[in-house]
N, C-alpha and C positions, 0 to 999 in steps of 0.2 A: 503493500499501500503506499502510495506516494504521501510526501509531508502534505499537499494540499487536500487530499481525500481524508487524513487523519483529522486534520483542522476543520474539514466540512463536518465529518461525523461527529466530533465531540462538541461542535458548536450546536449541532442539531439535537443531540442528546440533552444539552444543557438548556436549551431553549423551551424544551416542551415541559409543562408544567403537570403539577399532580392531576389526577382525574377529577378531583372535585373542583378545581378551577376552569375545567373544561365544559362544564354543565351548560353554560349559556350556548354556545356554539352546538352543543349536543342536542339540547332541546329544538333549536332552529332546524337543524338537519333531520331530527325526527319528526317534526313538524310537516316539513316540506315532505319527507317520506309517507307520511300518512295522508296528506292531500293528494300526493301521487297515486299512492294505493286506492284511495277513495274514489278517485275519478276514473278508475278502470272497474270497481266494484258497485258502486253506487247505483248503477243501472238494474242490477239484479232484482230489488224488491218492486221495482216500477214495472218491469216487463208485463205482467198482465194488464195494467193500464195501457201501457204503450201497445201492445197487441191489440186490444180494443178499440183505441182511438185510431190507429193506423191500418186497422182490418188485416193483420197480420197474423200468421199461425205460428205455433210454437217453434218450428224450425227456422223460419225466416227471422223471428225476433231473437232466437238463439245464436243465429248466425252474426248478430252483433258482437257477441263475446269472441267468436271465431276472429273477426274482422280485428279487434282489438288486440288479440292476443298475437296475430300475424304481425302488426305493426310492431308490437313490444318486441318480438323476437327478432324481427329484422334490425331494430335499432340497437338491441343489445349487442348483436354481431358487430355493427358499424359503429358504436359508440366509441370504440378506441380511436378510429379514425378522426371522429369529431373532437374528442378530448385531446388528441395529439395536434390539432390545429389551434384550438383554444386550451385554456388551462381548466383544471378541474373545477373550479369554482365558477368560471364562465360557463362551463358546461351545464351546471346545476341551475344557474340562473337562466340560461337558455331553455332548458326543459321546462321549469316552472312557468315561464312566459309562454311558450309554446303549447303547453296543456291548456292553459287559460284560454288561448287562442283557438285551438283545437275543439274545446268544448262550445266556445262562443259560435265557430263554425257549424256544429251540430245544432245548435239552437236555433240558428237563423235558416237551415236549409229547407228547402221547399219540397223537395222530393226525397224518395227513399234512396236513392244514388247518392245525393248530397250528404244524407245521415250516414250512409256506409262509408262513404270517403272520409267524413268527419271522425268516425270511430277507428278508422284505419290511422289517422293523423294523431288521434289520442293516444293510442297504443304506441306509435313511432316516438311522440314527444316524451311519454313517459318512460319508454325503454332508454332515453339518455341518462336517465337519473342515476340508477343503481349502481353501476360502476364507479362513476365518479363520486357519488354520495359514500360509497364505502372506502374509496381511497382517501378522501377528505376527513371522514370519521377517524379512520385509523392514523392519519398523520396527525391528528389533534393530541393524541395521548402518548404517553411514554410505552416503551416496549413491555414493560411488566404489567400495564394497565389495559393490553389488548383484548383481553376476554370481557371487558365491561361495556364498551359502548355498542357493541352489535346487539347483545341481549336488549339494551335499552331500545335500540332502534326497532327490532322485532316485535318488543311488547306493544308498540303502536300499532300491530296488526289486529289486537284484540278489539280495539276502538271501532273499525269499521263493521266488525262482525256484531257489536252491539248496536250499531246504525242501522243494518241489516235488520235484526230482530225488531228493532223500533218501528221501522216501516211495514215489516210483515205483520205485527201485532196491530198497527194502525189501520192496514188494509183489511183486516179481519174484523174489526170492531163494526157491528151494525150491518154486516153484509153476509148473510147466510150463504148466499151463492159465490161468495168470493173464492179465493185461491186457498183457503184453509180447509 
């Protein structure tokens, strides 16, 4: 190892703070992760209403999830190219903005093909976040604390499940012919 590499490594290790001092950025990153994940699953409790409003069958409505997943998969593969051109923090910002724009596109779409394209874009925008989010999260903490931020981020996955149960319960109240 050269002298410049040694000074870079020791500088990096000494500038990283204990885990407790990283809680602010950790909460921001997990909040972004929560919103990113919610943008992909919030559709599920609304599918019976969407089917009825758009006169779709179960297969057509379920294909929305396939389109979101295809876009997500494609951008997970391509996210390294994007984050190599930008840095990871800019990629996270780009992903957040693009998810919002894609959801806006879905909401203003007038036909079924526009909605489908919008859901592919939602998946693509959401797929940018995960690799850069994990890299940024692990760069925040010291090497002995690496096991702490990822469970914190994944614990945010339970919140969308409660969101789903809330909407399912809400859709079941007062509608004996509903999806329940």
